[in-house]
C-alpha positions in Angstrom: 131.0 150.7 107.0 134.8 149.5 106.5 136.4 148.8 103.3 136.6 144.7 104.2 133.1 144.8 104.7 132.5 146.8 101.2 135.1 144.4 99.4 133.3 141.2 100.8 129.8 142.5 99.8 131.5 142.9 96.2 133.0 139.3 96.2 130.1 137.6 97.8 127.6 139.1 95.7 129.6 138.1 92.3 129.9 134.5 93.5 126.4 134.2 94.4 125.5 135.4 90.9 127.9 133.2 89.1 126.3 130.5 90.9 122.8 131.5 89.8 124.3 132.1 86.0 125.6 129.0 85.3 128.7 128.4 87.1 130.3 125.0 87.4 128.5 124.2 90.9 130.4 121.1 91.6 133.5 123.4 91.7 132.2 125.8 93.6 130.5 123.8 96.4 133.7 121.8 96.8 135.7 125.2 97.9 133.1 127.5 99.5 130.8 126.9 102.6 128.1 129.2 104.2 130.7 129.6 106.9 133.3 131.3 104.6 131.0 134.4 103.7 131.7 137.9 105.9 127.7 138.5 105.7 125.6 135.7 107.2 122.6 136.5 104.9 124.9 135.6 102.0 125.9 132.2 103.6 122.1 131.8 104.1 121.6 132.3 100.5 124.6 130.2 99.5 123.1 127.4 101.8 119.7 127.5 99.6 121.7 127.5 96.4 123.3 124.2 97.9 119.8 122.9 98.5 118.6 123.5 95.1 121.8 122.1 93.2 121.4 118.9 95.4 117.8 119.0 94.3 119.5 118.6 90.7 117.6 121.9 89.7 119.2 125.1 88.6 119.8 128.0 90.8 117.7 130.9 90.4 116.4 133.8 92.3 113.3 132.2 92.5 114.4 128.7 93.3 116.8 129.8 96.2 113.8 132.0 97.5 111.5 128.9 98.0 114.5 126.9 99.1 
């Protein structure tokens, strides 16, 4: 695994975790899009977080799993 992939994985995991721990979603959603992620699976998770947030719910592991 390349250093870029390792660094991207760490950064993406941190961003996804922050989104589920109460970060200001409006600010994050204004600058981050699913295509911005190095790992496509993380982009899919981001899309689920977006759907949950737009349904006026708080993103958490359970809500994004069913989104």
